[in-house]
C-alpha distance (Angstrom), angle and dihedral (degrees) to the residues before:
residue distance angle dihedral
X1 . . .
X2 3.85 . .
X3 3.79 119.1 .
X4 3.85 131.4 -134.0
X5 3.82 124.3 -123.9
X6 3.72 121.5 -138.7
X7 3.81 108.0 -152.9
X8 3.88 115.3 -158.3
X9 3.75 121.2 -173.1
X10 3.79 115.1 -164.8
X11 3.78 143.8 154.9
X12 3.86 134.9 -169.1
X13 3.77 121.0 -92.8
X14 3.82 91.1 -113.6
X15 3.83 139.0 -1.7
X16 3.85 87.5 -109.4
X17 3.78 90.7 61.8
X18 3.84 97.5 44.7
X19 3.86 93.1 102.5
X20 3.69 94.2 50.2
X21 3.78 91.5 42.9
X22 3.87 93.1 52.6
X23 3.81 91.5 46.5
X24 3.92 89.8 53.1
X25 3.75 95.6 42.3
X26 3.90 99.4 44.4
X27 3.95 98.4 34.5
X28 3.86 102.0 33.2
X29 3.77 115.6 11.3
X30 3.89 99.4 49.8
X31 3.71 88.8 48.3
X32 3.86 91.4 50.7
X33 3.67 89.7 51.3
X34 3.86 95.9 48.6
X35 3.84 82.6 57.1
X36 3.79 92.8 62.3
X37 3.84 113.8 97.6
X38 3.68 112.9 -99.8
X39 3.94 97.5 25.5
X40 3.69 110.9 119.4
X41 3.70 102.5 175.2
X42 3.85 143.5 -8.2
X43 3.78 134.0 -155.1
X44 3.89 131.0 176.7
X45 3.76 125.3 -148.8
X46 3.74 133.6 -165.5
X47 3.79 116.6 -129.0
X48 3.87 92.0 176.3
X49 3.83 96.2 91.4
X50 3.90 97.4 23.3
X51 3.77 119.7 132.2
X52 3.88 112.9 -107.1
X53 3.69 113.1 -155.8
X54 3.85 113.7 -124.9
X55 3.75 110.7 -86.3
X56 3.77 94.4 16.1
X57 3.79 117.5 121.9
X58 3.82 118.0 -109.8
X59 3.73 112.0 -133.5
X60 3.85 125.7 -134.9
X61 3.91 93.7 -119.9
X62 3.68 127.4 90.2
X63 3.75 101.8 -163.4
X64 3.76 142.9 41.1
X65 3.81 126.6 -160.5
X66 3.79 119.0 -168.4
X67 3.62 121.4 -157.8
X68 3.81 123.8 -169.4
X69 3.74 110.0 -143.1
X70 3.91 123.2 -164.9
X71 3.78 113.3 -106.2
X72 3.84 136.8 7.6
X73 3.71 106.4 -119.0
X74 3.76 131.2 101.5
X75 3.62 87.9 -114.3
X76 3.82 93.6 55.1
X77 3.72 89.5 49.1
X78 3.89 93.0 50.6
X79 3.82 90.8 45.9
X80 3.81 90.3 53.7
X81 3.87 92.5 44.3
X82 3.72 91.6 50.9
X83 3.87 92.4 50.5
X84 3.86 87.2 49.2
X85 3.70 92.5 52.0
X86 3.75 92.0 47.0
X87 3.85 89.2 49.9
X88 3.65 90.9 55.5
X89 3.73 90.5 46.6
X90 3.74 95.7 56.0
X91 3.74 95.8 37.8
X92 3.85 100.6 -106.8
X93 3.81 88.5 118.0
X94 3.80 116.9 42.0
X95 3.77 135.7 -175.2
X96 3.82 126.9 -140.0
X97 3.69 127.0 -129.4
X98 3.74 86.7 -133.8
X99 4.04 90.4 70.5
X100 3.77 117.0 98.5
X101 3.82 97.6 -132.0
X102 3.80 90.5 -174.3
X103 3.80 90.8 71.1
X104 3.74 105.9 40.2
X105 3.74 113.8 127.3
X106 3.88 120.5 -172.0
X107 3.76 124.0 -174.4
X108 3.85 133.9 167.0
X109 3.81 120.0 -136.9
X110 3.85 115.2 -158.8
X111 3.83 116.2 -164.6
X112 3.80 116.0 -115.2
X113 3.75 96.0 -179.3
X114 3.85 136.6 38.1
X115 3.83 114.0 -93.1
X116 3.85 111.7 -88.5
X117 3.67 118.2 -148.3
X118 3.79 132.7 -175.3
X119 3.90 114.5 -93.8
């Protein structure tokens, strides 16, 4: 069964908090999320030094986290989302005061083709 990707763009509240934000996100939050039922894996990416092709818009977020979620149906995504909200509710998934909540962007990408690999 193909899996869904949850794409989360974020940035710290201020440049002064970036170190604390990265420490929390990489060493706490990713691990919290991988404990949520339905999450297979998580990876963070830095957009801060990424190459922006000429003419392409430069977004307001500095970081991207990609979470691989089991399944590809609306029911699978809803089941994961409900588990995430429950995790936040009982404290298994926390949020940091260093996170700029006004810029968070969350999207779900559902596969429409099989995975193609080289060779």
